[in-house]
N, CA, C, O and the ligand as a Tripos MOL2 file, in Angstrom:
@<TRIPOS>MOLECULE
protein
  305   303    77     0     0
PROTEIN
NO_CHARGES

@<TRIPOS>ATOM
      1 N           0.0020  -56.3050  -12.5620 N.3       1 MET1
      2 CA          0.3990  -56.6600  -11.1900 C.3       1 MET1
      3 C          -0.6560  -56.2540  -10.2340 C.2       1 MET1
      4 O          -0.8950  -55.0570  -10.0710 O.2       1 MET1
      5 N          -1.3250  -57.2050   -9.5700 N.am      2 LEU2
      6 CA         -2.4110  -56.8940   -8.6480 C.3       2 LEU2
      7 C          -1.9420  -56.5100   -7.2400 C.2       2 LEU2
      8 O          -2.5580  -55.6940   -6.5550 O.2       2 LEU2
      9 N          -0.8870  -57.0970   -6.8600 N.am      3 GLY3
     10 CA         -0.3590  -56.8020   -5.4840 C.3       3 GLY3
     11 C          -1.3210  -57.5070   -4.5400 C.2       3 GLY3
     12 O          -1.7750  -58.6290   -4.7640 O.2       3 GLY3
     13 N          -1.6040  -56.7670   -3.4630 N.am      4 SER4
     14 CA         -2.5130  -57.2190   -2.4220 C.3       4 SER4
     15 C          -3.9080  -56.6720   -2.6660 C.2       4 SER4
     16 O          -4.0420  -55.4530   -2.7710 O.2       4 SER4
     17 N          -4.9440  -57.4690   -2.7620 N.am      5 CYS5
     18 CA         -6.2050  -57.1270   -2.9840 C.3       5 CYS5
     19 C          -7.0470  -56.9120   -1.7230 C.2       5 CYS5
     20 O          -7.0620  -57.7690   -0.8390 O.2       5 CYS5
     21 N          -7.7180  -55.8230   -1.6370 N.am      6 ARG6
     22 CA         -8.5200  -55.5560   -0.5140 C.3       6 ARG6
     23 C          -9.8770  -54.9570   -0.9850 C.2       6 ARG6
     24 O          -9.9060  -54.2600   -1.9990 O.2       6 ARG6
     25 N         -10.9610  -55.2080   -0.2900 N.am      7 LYS7
     26 CA        -12.2720  -54.5690   -0.6360 C.3       7 LYS7
     27 C         -12.3280  -53.3510    0.2210 C.2       7 LYS7
     28 O         -11.8830  -53.2900    1.3670 O.2       7 LYS7
     29 N         -12.9540  -52.3220   -0.4760 N.am      8 ILE8
     30 CA        -13.1040  -51.0440    0.3100 C.3       8 ILE8
     31 C         -14.4580  -51.3500    1.1310 C.2       8 ILE8
     32 O         -15.3150  -52.1210    0.7000 O.2       8 ILE8
     33 N         -14.5610  -50.6660    2.3580 N.am      9 ASP9
     34 CA        -15.7570  -50.9530    3.1030 C.3       9 ASP9
     35 C         -16.8160  -49.8600    2.7660 C.2       9 ASP9
     36 O         -16.5820  -48.9610    1.9580 O.2       9 ASP9
     37 N         -17.9910  -49.9920    3.4330 N.am     10 THR10
     38 CA        -19.0730  -49.0200    3.1720 C.3      10 THR10
     39 C         -18.7960  -47.6170    3.4450 C.2      10 THR10
     40 O         -19.4410  -46.7420    2.8690 O.2      10 THR10
     41 N         -17.7820  -47.3160    4.3730 N.am     11 LEU11
     42 CA        -17.3760  -45.9520    4.6340 C.3      11 LEU11
     43 C         -16.2530  -45.4800    3.7870 C.2      11 LEU11
     44 O         -15.7850  -44.3620    4.0010 O.2      11 LEU11
     45 N         -15.7650  -46.2570    2.8160 N.am     12 GLY12
     46 CA        -14.7320  -45.8990    1.8440 C.3      12 GLY12
     47 C         -13.3620  -46.2070    2.3920 C.2      12 GLY12
     48 O         -12.3720  -45.7420    1.8280 O.2      12 GLY12
     49 N         -13.2530  -46.9830    3.4830 N.am     13 ARG13
     50 CA        -12.0000  -47.2800    4.1780 C.3      13 ARG13
     51 C         -11.3740  -48.4810    3.4790 C.2      13 ARG13
     52 O         -12.0830  -49.3580    2.9860 O.2      13 ARG13
     53 N         -10.0770  -48.5160    3.4400 N.am     14 VAL14
     54 CA         -9.3550  -49.6540    2.9910 C.3      14 VAL14
     55 C          -8.1580  -49.9340    3.9680 C.2      14 VAL14
     56 O          -7.5460  -49.0180    4.5170 O.2      14 VAL14
     57 N          -7.8860  -51.1750    4.1370 N.am     15 THR15
     58 CA         -6.8350  -51.4760    5.1300 C.3      15 THR15
     59 C          -5.4430  -51.7220    4.2740 C.2      15 THR15
     60 O          -5.3740  -52.4580    3.2900 O.2      15 THR15
     61 N          -4.4240  -51.0180    4.7960 N.am     16 ILE16
     62 CA         -3.0920  -51.2210    4.2770 C.3      16 ILE16
     63 C          -2.5130  -52.4940    4.8430 C.2      16 ILE16
     64 O          -2.4580  -52.6290    6.0650 O.2      16 ILE16
     65 N          -2.0770  -53.4400    4.0280 N.am     17 PRO17
     66 CA         -1.5700  -54.6340    4.5410 C.3      17 PRO17
     67 C          -0.5530  -54.4990    5.6950 C.2      17 PRO17
     68 O           0.2900  -53.6030    5.6600 O.2      17 PRO17
     69 N          -0.6180  -55.3490    6.6850 N.am     18 LYS18
     70 CA          0.2710  -55.1960    7.8680 C.3      18 LYS18
     71 C           1.7820  -55.1940    7.4350 C.2      18 LYS18
     72 O           2.5760  -54.4290    7.9830 O.2      18 LYS18
     73 N           2.1600  -56.0540    6.4570 N.am     19 GLU19
     74 CA          3.5460  -56.1420    6.1340 C.3      19 GLU19
     75 C           4.0260  -54.7870    5.5200 C.2      19 GLU19
     76 O           5.1620  -54.3650    5.7350 O.2      19 GLU19
     77 N           3.1530  -54.1460    4.7780 N.am     20 MET20
     78 CA          3.4950  -52.8190    4.1880 C.3      20 MET20
     79 C           3.5710  -51.7590    5.2990 C.2      20 MET20
     80 O           4.4540  -50.9020    5.2610 O.2      20 MET20
     81 N           2.7020  -51.7980    6.2430 N.am     21 ARG21
     82 CA          2.6980  -50.8470    7.2830 C.3      21 ARG21
     83 C           4.0360  -50.9580    8.0900 C.2      21 ARG21
     84 O           4.6460  -49.9610    8.4780 O.2      21 ARG21
     85 N           4.4450  -52.2360    8.3110 N.am     22 LYS22
     86 CA          5.6220  -52.5590    8.9560 C.3      22 LYS22
     87 C           6.8450  -51.9850    8.1920 C.2      22 LYS22
     88 O           7.7120  -51.3060    8.7420 O.2      22 LYS22
     89 N           6.8400  -52.3060    6.9200 N.am     23 LYS23
     90 CA          7.9930  -51.9330    5.9850 C.3      23 LYS23
     91 C           8.1300  -50.4320    5.9780 C.2      23 LYS23
     92 O           9.2490  -49.9180    5.9850 O.2      23 LYS23
     93 N           7.0080  -49.7020    5.9650 N.am     24 TYR24
     94 CA          7.1070  -48.2290    5.8560 C.3      24 TYR24
     95 C           6.9400  -47.4940    7.1960 C.2      24 TYR24
     96 O           6.7570  -46.2790    7.2710 O.2      24 TYR24
     97 N           7.0180  -48.3280    8.2500 N.am     25 ALA25
     98 CA          6.8760  -47.7480    9.5350 C.3      25 ALA25
     99 C           5.6130  -46.8140    9.6920 C.2      25 ALA25
    100 O           5.6430  -45.6800   10.1700 O.2      25 ALA25
    101 N           4.5450  -47.4460    9.2300 N.am     26 ILE26
    102 CA          3.2160  -46.6450    9.3080 C.3      26 ILE26
    103 C           2.4920  -47.2290   10.5880 C.2      26 ILE26
    104 O           2.2290  -48.4250   10.7080 O.2      26 ILE26
    105 N           2.1980  -46.2610   11.5320 N.am     27 THR27
    106 CA          1.4900  -46.6000   12.7680 C.3      27 THR27
    107 C           0.1650  -45.8170   12.7850 C.2      27 THR27
    108 O          -0.1420  -45.0770   11.8510 O.2      27 THR27
    109 N          -0.6090  -45.9940   13.8610 N.am     28 ASP28
    110 CA         -1.8880  -45.3450   13.9660 C.3      28 ASP28
    111 C          -1.7560  -43.7890   14.1100 C.2      28 ASP28
    112 O          -2.7380  -43.0460   14.0990 O.2      28 ASP28
    113 N          -0.4240  -43.3420   14.2500 N.am     29 GLU29
    114 CA         -0.0920  -41.9600   14.4290 C.3      29 GLU29
    115 C           0.3650  -41.3480   13.0860 C.2      29 GLU29
    116 O           0.5110  -40.1320   12.9590 O.2      29 GLU29
    117 N           0.5890  -42.2470   12.0700 N.am     30 THR30
    118 CA          1.2230  -41.6330   10.8750 C.3      30 THR30
    119 C           0.1870  -40.9070   10.0110 C.2      30 THR30
    120 O          -0.9230  -41.3870    9.7820 O.2      30 THR30
    121 N           0.5910  -39.7720    9.5630 N.am     31 LEU31
    122 CA         -0.2130  -38.9180    8.6990 C.3      31 LEU31
    123 C           0.1040  -39.3890    7.2780 C.2      31 LEU31
    124 O           1.2620  -39.4780    6.8710 O.2      31 LEU31
    125 N          -0.9880  -39.6920    6.5290 N.am     32 LEU32
    126 CA         -0.8450  -40.2260    5.1930 C.3      32 LEU32
    127 C          -1.3610  -39.1770    4.2680 C.2      32 LEU32
    128 O          -2.3300  -38.4990    4.6090 O.2      32 LEU32
    129 N          -0.7660  -39.0000    3.0990 N.am     33 SER33
    130 CA         -1.2960  -38.0830    2.0680 C.3      33 SER33
    131 C          -1.8800  -38.8810    0.9250 C.2      33 SER33
    132 O          -1.2050  -39.7980    0.4570 O.2      33 SER33
    133 N          -3.0280  -38.6200    0.4550 N.am     34 ILE34
    134 CA         -3.6930  -39.3600   -0.5650 C.3      34 ILE34
    135 C          -3.8680  -38.3580   -1.7990 C.2      34 ILE34
    136 O          -4.5660  -37.3480   -1.7130 O.2      34 ILE34
    137 N          -3.2240  -38.7010   -2.8750 N.am     35 THR35
    138 CA         -3.2920  -37.8490   -4.1030 C.3      35 THR35
    139 C          -3.6220  -38.7210   -5.2800 C.2      35 THR35
    140 O          -3.6230  -39.9510   -5.2330 O.2      35 THR35
    141 N          -3.9180  -37.9510   -6.4050 N.am     36 GLU36
    142 CA         -4.1060  -38.6360   -7.6750 C.3      36 GLU36
    143 C          -2.9910  -38.3970   -8.5680 C.2      36 GLU36
    144 O          -2.5390  -37.2570   -8.6730 O.2      36 GLU36
    145 N          -2.4640  -39.4560   -9.2800 N.am     37 GLN37
    146 CA         -1.3630  -39.2850  -10.1540 C.3      37 GLN37
    147 C          -1.6960  -40.1740  -11.3980 C.2      37 GLN37
    148 O          -1.7680  -41.3990  -11.3080 O.2      37 GLN37
    149 N          -1.8790  -39.5460  -12.4660 N.am     38 ASN38
    150 CA         -2.1130  -40.2640  -13.7870 C.3      38 ASN38
    151 C          -3.2450  -41.2940  -13.6180 C.2      38 ASN38
    152 O          -3.0100  -42.4560  -13.9490 O.2      38 ASN38
    153 N          -4.4770  -40.9570  -13.1190 N.am     39 ASP39
    154 CA         -5.5780  -41.8220  -12.8990 C.3      39 ASP39
    155 C          -5.2700  -42.8970  -11.9120 C.2      39 ASP39
    156 O          -5.9030  -43.9520  -11.9460 O.2      39 ASP39
    157 N          -4.3600  -42.6910  -11.0610 N.am     40 LYS40
    158 CA         -4.0910  -43.6320   -9.9060 C.3      40 LYS40
    159 C          -4.2310  -42.9450   -8.5570 C.2      40 LYS40
    160 O          -3.9160  -41.7630   -8.4140 O.2      40 LYS40
    161 N          -4.7100  -43.7020   -7.5610 N.am     41 ILE41
    162 CA         -4.7560  -43.0870   -6.2390 C.3      41 ILE41
    163 C          -3.4890  -43.4740   -5.4650 C.2      41 ILE41
    164 O          -3.2530  -44.6570   -5.2220 O.2      41 ILE41
    165 N          -2.7430  -42.5720   -5.1100 N.am     42 VAL42
    166 CA         -1.4310  -42.7480   -4.4900 C.3      42 VAL42
    167 C          -1.4950  -42.3650   -3.0110 C.2      42 VAL42
    168 O          -1.7850  -41.2220   -2.6580 O.2      42 VAL42
    169 N          -1.2070  -43.3860   -2.1290 N.am     43 ILE43
    170 CA         -1.1380  -43.0630   -0.7190 C.3      43 ILE43
    171 C           0.3090  -43.1600   -0.2510 C.2      43 ILE43
    172 O           0.9960  -44.1630   -0.4400 O.2      43 ILE43
    173 N           0.7240  -42.0830    0.3570 N.am     44 GLN44
    174 CA          2.1100  -42.0650    0.7610 C.3      44 GLN44
    175 C           2.1850  -41.2900    2.1750 C.2      44 GLN44
    176 O           1.2790  -40.5510    2.5600 O.2      44 GLN44
    177 N           3.2680  -41.5180    2.8440 N.am     45 LYS45
    178 CA          3.4910  -40.8730    4.0740 C.3      45 LYS45
    179 C           3.5090  -39.3170    3.8600 C.2      45 LYS45
    180 O           4.2580  -38.8160    3.0220 O.2      45 LYS45
    181 N           2.7430  -38.6360    4.5690 N.am     46 ALA46
    182 CA          2.8170  -37.1790    4.3850 C.3      46 ALA46
    183 C           4.1720  -36.6130    4.8180 C.2      46 ALA46
    184 O           4.6520  -36.9750    5.8920 O.2      46 ALA46
    185 N           4.7450  -35.8270    4.1070 N.am     47 ILE47
    186 CA          6.0340  -35.2720    4.4170 C.3      47 ILE47
    187 C           5.6760  -33.9370    5.2940 C.2      47 ILE47
    188 O           4.9570  -33.0470    4.8390 O.2      47 ILE47
    189 N           6.1780  -33.9020    6.4270 N.am     48 PRO48
    190 CA          5.9390  -32.8210    7.2970 C.3      48 PRO48
    191 C           6.5930  -31.5120    6.7910 C.2      48 PRO48
    192 O           7.8100  -31.4550    6.6110 O.2      48 PRO48
    193 N           5.7590  -30.4470    6.5600 N.am     49 THR49
    194 CA          6.3870  -29.2390    6.0500 C.3      49 THR49
    195 C           6.1900  -28.1370    7.0960 C.2      49 THR49
    196 O           5.2160  -28.1510    7.8490 O.2      49 THR49
    197 N           7.0980  -27.2120    7.1300 N.am     50 CYS50
    198 CA          7.1470  -26.1020    8.0680 C.3      50 CYS50
    199 C           5.9170  -25.2340    7.7630 C.2      50 CYS50
    200 O           5.7200  -24.8760    6.6020 O.2      50 CYS50
    201 N           5.0620  -24.8710    8.7740 N.am     51 LYS51
    202 CA          3.8780  -24.0610    8.5310 C.3      51 LYS51
    203 C           4.2660  -22.5950    8.3610 C.2      51 LYS51
    204 O           3.4070  -21.7880    8.0050 O.2      51 LYS51
    205 N           5.4740  -22.2310    8.5930 N.am     52 LEU52
    206 CA          5.9300  -20.8060    8.3790 C.3      52 LEU52
    207 C           6.5200  -20.5910    7.0190 C.2      52 LEU52
    208 O           6.1500  -19.6660    6.2960 O.2      52 LEU52
    209 N           7.4580  -21.4710    6.6750 N.am     53 CYS53
    210 CA          8.2160  -21.2720    5.3300 C.3      53 CYS53
    211 C           7.9620  -22.3680    4.3390 C.2      53 CYS53
    212 O           8.3450  -22.2150    3.1790 O.2      53 CYS53
    213 N           7.3410  -23.4670    4.7130 N.am     54 GLY54
    214 CA          7.0710  -24.5160    3.7900 C.3      54 GLY54
    215 C           8.2160  -25.4820    3.5570 C.2      54 GLY54
    216 O           8.1250  -26.3550    2.6940 O.2      54 GLY54
    217 N           9.2390  -25.3430    4.2790 N.am     55 SER55
    218 CA         10.4630  -26.1550    4.1870 C.3      55 SER55
    219 C          10.1500  -27.6110    4.6480 C.2      55 SER55
    220 O           9.3640  -27.8290    5.5700 O.2      55 SER55
    221 N          10.7960  -28.5960    3.9700 N.am     56 GLU56
    222 CA         10.6900  -29.9560    4.4480 C.3      56 GLU56
    223 C          11.9870  -30.4540    5.2070 C.2      56 GLU56
    224 O          12.1360  -31.6390    5.5060 O.2      56 GLU56
    225 N          12.8490  -29.5410    5.4780 N.am     57 GLN57
    226 CA         14.0750  -29.7920    6.0850 C.3      57 GLN57
    227 C          13.8760  -29.6510    7.6920 C.2      57 GLN57
    228 O          13.2580  -28.6790    8.1260 O.2      57 GLN57
    229 N          14.3770  -30.5720    8.5120 N.am     58 ASP58
    230 CA         14.4400  -30.4700    9.9400 C.3      58 ASP58
    231 C          13.0630  -29.9580   10.5410 C.2      58 ASP58
    232 O          13.0420  -29.0580   11.3810 O.2      58 ASP58
    233 N          12.0640  -30.4940   10.1300 N.am     59 VAL59
    234 CA         10.7370  -30.0380   10.6960 C.3      59 VAL59
    235 C          10.4070  -30.7190   12.0720 C.2      59 VAL59
    236 O          10.3530  -31.9450   12.1580 O.2      59 VAL59
    237 N          10.2050  -29.9590   13.0580 N.am     60 ASP60
    238 CA          9.7760  -30.5490   14.3460 C.3      60 ASP60
    239 C           8.2840  -30.8000   14.2350 C.2      60 ASP60
    240 O           7.4570  -29.8890   14.2000 O.2      60 ASP60
    241 N           7.9760  -32.1660   14.1780 N.am     61 GLU61
    242 CA          6.4880  -32.5200   13.9950 C.3      61 GLU61
    243 C           5.5990  -32.0470   15.0150 C.2      61 GLU61
    244 O           4.4310  -31.7700   14.7420 O.2      61 GLU61
    245 N           6.0910  -31.9310   16.2260 N.am     62 SER62
    246 CA          5.1760  -31.6080   17.3280 C.3      62 SER62
    247 C           4.6630  -30.2260   17.2260 C.2      62 SER62
    248 O           3.5860  -29.9310   17.7440 O.2      62 SER62
    249 N           5.4330  -29.3030   16.5360 N.am     63 ILE63
    250 CA          5.0440  -27.9000   16.4000 C.3      63 ILE63
    251 C           4.9390  -27.5130   14.9660 C.2      63 ILE63
    252 O           4.5090  -26.4010   14.6610 O.2      63 ILE63
    253 N           5.3510  -28.4760   13.9790 N.am     64 MET64
    254 CA          5.2740  -28.2070   12.5780 C.3      64 MET64
    255 C           6.0200  -27.0230   12.1510 C.2      64 MET64
    256 O           5.5600  -26.2920   11.2730 O.2      64 MET64
    257 N           7.1830  -26.7790   12.7360 N.am     65 VAL65
    258 CA          7.9800  -25.6250   12.4470 C.3      65 VAL65
    259 C           9.4350  -26.1220   12.2130 C.2      65 VAL65
    260 O           9.9420  -26.9360   12.9840 O.2      65 VAL65
    261 N          10.1030  -25.6180   11.1320 N.am     66 CYS66
    262 CA         11.4590  -26.1920   10.8650 C.3      66 CYS66
    263 C          12.4230  -25.5120   11.8880 C.2      66 CYS66
    264 O          12.0900  -24.5430   12.5700 O.2      66 CYS66
    265 N          13.6150  -26.0930   11.9310 N.am     67 LYS67
    266 CA         14.6770  -25.6950   12.8530 C.3      67 LYS67
    267 C          15.0810  -24.1940   12.5660 C.2      67 LYS67
    268 O          15.2730  -23.4010   13.4870 O.2      67 LYS67
    269 N          15.1900  -23.8730   11.3130 N.am     68 ARG68
    270 CA         15.6550  -22.5720   10.9780 C.3      68 ARG68
    271 C          14.6030  -21.4710   11.5410 C.2      68 ARG68
    272 O          14.9500  -20.4520   12.1370 O.2      68 ARG68
    273 N          13.2980  -21.8280   11.2670 N.am     69 CYS69
    274 CA         12.2790  -20.8650   11.6870 C.3      69 CYS69
    275 C          12.2240  -20.7860   13.2290 C.2      69 CYS69
    276 O          12.0630  -19.7090   13.8020 O.2      69 CYS69
    277 N          12.3660  -21.9840   13.8950 N.am     70 SER70
    278 CA         12.1730  -21.9670   15.3280 C.3      70 SER70
    279 C          13.3800  -21.1520   15.9950 C.2      70 SER70
    280 O          13.2540  -20.4980   17.0310 O.2      70 SER70
    281 N          14.5620  -21.2770   15.2680 N.am     71 GLU71
    282 CA         15.6990  -20.4490   15.7560 C.3      71 GLU71
    283 C          15.4670  -18.9780   15.5720 C.2      71 GLU71
    284 O          15.7680  -18.1830   16.4620 O.2      71 GLU71
    285 N          14.9230  -18.5910   14.4030 N.am     72 LYS72
    286 CA         14.5970  -17.2820   14.0530 C.3      72 LYS72
    287 C          13.6340  -16.6280   15.1310 C.2      72 LYS72
    288 O          13.7950  -15.4960   15.5880 O.2      72 LYS72
    289 N          12.6050  -17.5020   15.4770 N.am     73 ILE73
    290 CA         11.6000  -16.9870   16.5030 C.3      73 ILE73
    291 C          12.2950  -16.8400   17.8680 C.2      73 ILE73
    292 O          12.0260  -15.8680   18.5750 O.2      73 ILE73
    293 N          13.1600  -17.7490   18.2530 N.am     74 LYS74
    294 CA         13.8880  -17.6470   19.5000 C.3      74 LYS74
    295 C          14.7780  -16.3380   19.5820 C.2      74 LYS74
    296 O          14.9130  -15.6820   20.6150 O.2      74 LYS74
    297 N          15.3380  -16.0550   18.4250 N.am     75 ASN75
    298 CA         16.2800  -14.8600   18.4970 C.3      75 ASN75
    299 C          15.5960  -13.5390   18.3200 C.2      75 ASN75
    300 O          16.2390  -12.4910   18.2540 O.2      75 ASN75
    301 N          14.3390  -13.5890   18.2450 N.am     76 GLN76
    302 CA         13.5490  -12.2830   18.0780 C.3      76 GLN76
    303 C          13.3440  -11.5700   19.4120 C.2      76 GLN76
    304 O          12.7280  -10.5050   19.4550 O.2      76 GLN76
    305 ZN         10.4350  -22.8190    8.4050 Zn       77 ZN77
@<TRIPOS>BOND
     1     1     2 1
     2     2     3 1
     3     3     4 2
     4     3     5 am
     5     5     6 1
     6     6     7 1
     7     7     8 2
     8     7     9 am
     9     9    10 1
    10    10    11 1
    11    11    12 2
    12    11    13 am
    13    13    14 1
    14    14    15 1
    15    15    16 2
    16    15    17 am
    17    17    18 1
    18    18    19 1
    19    19    20 2
    20    19    21 am
    21    21    22 1
    22    22    23 1
    23    23    24 2
    24    23    25 am
    25    25    26 1
    26    26    27 1
    27    27    28 2
    28    27    29 am
    29    29    30 1
    30    30    31 1
    31    31    32 2
    32    31    33 am
    33    33    34 1
    34    34    35 1
    35    35    36 2
    36    35    37 am
    37    37    38 1
    38    38    39 1
    39    39    40 2
    40    39    41 am
    41    41    42 1
    42    42    43 1
    43    43    44 2
    44    43    45 am
    45    45    46 1
    46    46    47 1
    47    47    48 2
    48    47    49 am
    49    49    50 1
    50    50    51 1
    51    51    52 2
    52    51    53 am
    53    53    54 1
    54    54    55 1
    55    55    56 2
    56    55    57 am
    57    57    58 1
    58    58    59 1
    59    59    60 2
    60    59    61 am
    61    61    62 1
    62    62    63 1
    63    63    64 2
    64    63    65 am
    65    65    66 1
    66    66    67 1
    67    67    68 2
    68    67    69 am
    69    69    70 1
    70    70    71 1
    71    71    72 2
    72    71    73 am
    73    73    74 1
    74    74    75 1
    75    75    76 2
    76    75    77 am
    77    77    78 1
    78    78    79 1
    79    79    80 2
    80    79    81 am
    81    81    82 1
    82    82    83 1
    83    83    84 2
    84    83    85 am
    85    85    86 1
    86    86    87 1
    87    87    88 2
    88    87    89 am
    89    89    90 1
    90    90    91 1
    91    91    92 2
    92    91    93 am
    93    93    94 1
    94    94    95 1
    95    95    96 2
    96    95    97 am
    97    97    98 1
    98    98    99 1
    99    99   100 2
   100    99   101 am
   101   101   102 1
   102   102   103 1
   103   103   104 2
   104   103   105 am
   105   105   106 1
   106   106   107 1
   107   107   108 2
   108   107   109 am
   109   109   110 1
   110   110   111 1
   111   111   112 2
   112   111   113 am
   113   113   114 1
   114   114   115 1
   115   115   116 2
   116   115   117 am
   117   117   118 1
   118   118   119 1
   119   119   120 2
   120   119   121 am
   121   121   122 1
   122   122   123 1
   123   123   124 2
   124   123   125 am
   125   125   126 1
   126   126   127 1
   127   127   128 2
   128   127   129 am
   129   129   130 1
   130   130   131 1
   131   131   132 2
   132   131   133 am
   133   133   134 1
   134   134   135 1
   135   135   136 2
   136   135   137 am
   137   137   138 1
   138   138   139 1
   139   139   140 2
   140   139   141 am
   141   141   142 1
   142   142   143 1
   143   143   144 2
   144   143   145 am
   145   145   146 1
   146   146   147 1
   147   147   148 2
   148   147   149 am
   149   149   150 1
   150   150   151 1
   151   151   152 2
   152   151   153 am
   153   153   154 1
   154   154   155 1
   155   155   156 2
   156   155   157 am
   157   157   158 1
   158   158   159 1
   159   159   160 2
   160   159   161 am
   161   161   162 1
   162   162   163 1
   163   163   164 2
   164   163   165 am
   165   165   166 1
   166   166   167 1
   167   167   168 2
   168   167   169 am
   169   169   170 1
   170   170   171 1
   171   171   172 2
   172   171   173 am
   173   173   174 1
   174   174   175 1
   175   175   176 2
   176   175   177 am
   177   177   178 1
   178   178   179 1
   179   179   180 2
   180   179   181 am
   181   181   182 1
   182   182   183 1
   183   183   184 2
   184   183   185 am
   185   185   186 1
   186   186   187 1
   187   187   188 2
   188   187   189 am
   189   189   190 1
   190   190   191 1
   191   191   192 2
   192   191   193 am
   193   193   194 1
   194   194   195 1
   195   195   196 2
   196   195   197 am
   197   197   198 1
   198   198   199 1
   199   199   200 2
   200   199   201 am
   201   201   202 1
   202   202   203 1
   203   203   204 2
   204   203   205 am
   205   205   206 1
   206   206   207 1
   207   207   208 2
   208   207   209 am
   209   209   210 1
   210   210   211 1
   211   211   212 2
   212   211   213 am
   213   213   214 1
   214   214   215 1
   215   215   216 2
   216   215   217 am
   217   217   218 1
   218   218   219 1
   219   219   220 2
   220   219   221 am
   221   221   222 1
   222   222   223 1
   223   223   224 2
   224   223   225 am
   225   225   226 1
   226   226   227 1
   227   227   228 2
   228   227   229 am
   229   229   230 1
   230   230   231 1
   231   231   232 2
   232   231   233 am
   233   233   234 1
   234   234   235 1
   235   235   236 2
   236   235   237 am
   237   237   238 1
   238   238   239 1
   239   239   240 2
   240   239   241 am
   241   241   242 1
   242   242   243 1
   243   243   244 2
   244   243   245 am
   245   245   246 1
   246   246   247 1
   247   247   248 2
   248   247   249 am
   249   249   250 1
   250   250   251 1
   251   251   252 2
   252   251   253 am
   253   253   254 1
   254   254   255 1
   255   255   256 2
   256   255   257 am
   257   257   258 1
   258   258   259 1
   259   259   260 2
   260   259   261 am
   261   261   262 1
   262   262   263 1
   263   263   264 2
   264   263   265 am
   265   265   266 1
   266   266   267 1
   267   267   268 2
   268   267   269 am
   269   269   270 1
   270   270   271 1
   271   271   272 2
   272   271   273 am
   273   273   274 1
   274   274   275 1
   275   275   276 2
   276   275   277 am
   277   277   278 1
   278   278   279 1
   279   279   280 2
   280   279   281 am
   281   281   282 1
   282   282   283 1
   283   283   284 2
   284   283   285 am
   285   285   286 1
   286   286   287 1
   287   287   288 2
   288   287   289 am
   289   289   290 1
   290   290   291 1
   291   291   292 2
   292   291   293 am
   293   293   294 1
   294   294   295 1
   295   295   296 2
   296   295   297 am
   297   297   298 1
   298   298   299 1
   299   299   300 2
   300   299   301 am
   301   301   302 1
   302   302   303 1
   303   303   304 2
@<TRIPOS>SUBSTRUCTURE
     1 MET1         2 RESIDUE 1 A MET
     2 LEU2         6 RESIDUE 1 A LEU
     3 GLY3        10 RESIDUE 1 A GLY
     4 SER4        14 RESIDUE 1 A SER
     5 CYS5        18 RESIDUE 1 A CYS
     6 ARG6        22 RESIDUE 1 A ARG
     7 LYS7        26 RESIDUE 1 A LYS
     8 ILE8        30 RESIDUE 1 A ILE
     9 ASP9        34 RESIDUE 1 A ASP
    10 THR10       38 RESIDUE 1 A THR
    11 LEU11       42 RESIDUE 1 A LEU
    12 GLY12       46 RESIDUE 1 A GLY
    13 ARG13       50 RESIDUE 1 A ARG
    14 VAL14       54 RESIDUE 1 A VAL
    15 THR15       58 RESIDUE 1 A THR
    16 ILE16       62 RESIDUE 1 A ILE
    17 PRO17       66 RESIDUE 1 A PRO
    18 LYS18       70 RESIDUE 1 A LYS
    19 GLU19       74 RESIDUE 1 A GLU
    20 MET20       78 RESIDUE 1 A MET
    21 ARG21       82 RESIDUE 1 A ARG
    22 LYS22       86 RESIDUE 1 A LYS
    23 LYS23       90 RESIDUE 1 A LYS
    24 TYR24       94 RESIDUE 1 A TYR
    25 ALA25       98 RESIDUE 1 A ALA
    26 ILE26      102 RESIDUE 1 A ILE
    27 THR27      106 RESIDUE 1 A THR
    28 ASP28      110 RESIDUE 1 A ASP
    29 GLU29      114 RESIDUE 1 A GLU
    30 THR30      118 RESIDUE 1 A THR
    31 LEU31      122 RESIDUE 1 A LEU
    32 LEU32      126 RESIDUE 1 A LEU
    33 SER33      130 RESIDUE 1 A SER
    34 ILE34      134 RESIDUE 1 A ILE
    35 THR35      138 RESIDUE 1 A THR
    36 GLU36      142 RESIDUE 1 A GLU
    37 GLN37      146 RESIDUE 1 A GLN
    38 ASN38      150 RESIDUE 1 A ASN
    39 ASP39      154 RESIDUE 1 A ASP
    40 LYS40      158 RESIDUE 1 A LYS
    41 ILE41      162 RESIDUE 1 A ILE
    42 VAL42      166 RESIDUE 1 A VAL
    43 ILE43      170 RESIDUE 1 A ILE
    44 GLN44      174 RESIDUE 1 A GLN
    45 LYS45      178 RESIDUE 1 A LYS
    46 ALA46      182 RESIDUE 1 A ALA
    47 ILE47      186 RESIDUE 1 A ILE
    48 PRO48      190 RESIDUE 1 A PRO
    49 THR49      194 RESIDUE 1 A THR
    50 CYS50      198 RESIDUE 1 A CYS
    51 LYS51      202 RESIDUE 1 A LYS
    52 LEU52      206 RESIDUE 1 A LEU
    53 CYS53      210 RESIDUE 1 A CYS
    54 GLY54      214 RESIDUE 1 A GLY
    55 SER55      218 RESIDUE 1 A SER
    56 GLU56      222 RESIDUE 1 A GLU
    57 GLN57      226 RESIDUE 1 A GLN
    58 ASP58      230 RESIDUE 1 A ASP
    59 VAL59      234 RESIDUE 1 A VAL
    60 ASP60      238 RESIDUE 1 A ASP
    61 GLU61      242 RESIDUE 1 A GLU
    62 SER62      246 RESIDUE 1 A SER
    63 ILE63      250 RESIDUE 1 A ILE
    64 MET64      254 RESIDUE 1 A MET
    65 VAL65      258 RESIDUE 1 A VAL
    66 CYS66      262 RESIDUE 1 A CYS
    67 LYS67      266 RESIDUE 1 A LYS
    68 ARG68      270 RESIDUE 1 A ARG
    69 CYS69      274 RESIDUE 1 A CYS
    70 SER70      278 RESIDUE 1 A SER
    71 GLU71      282 RESIDUE 1 A GLU
    72 LYS72      286 RESIDUE 1 A LYS
    73 ILE73      290 RESIDUE 1 A ILE
    74 LYS74      294 RESIDUE 1 A LYS
    75 ASN75      298 RESIDUE 1 A ASN
    76 GLN76      302 RESIDUE 1 A GLN
    77 ZN77       305 GROUP 0 **** ****
């Protein structure tokens, strides 16, 4: 299965097809994570994690802190 074929440019950039960007709600603000998995390059939306505890739950992306930690800070 080839899917959509794109050439990589001289700077190593590749364009993600518009339909896929739309489907996955990827905008010019979206942080993507690029990893290797079994000899494949995997591009996925980066999951925001709390910079204090590493939790993926209820993370406020503007401060990158989860709800639990921000409440803990407020109550100190
Ligand atoms: Zn946290």
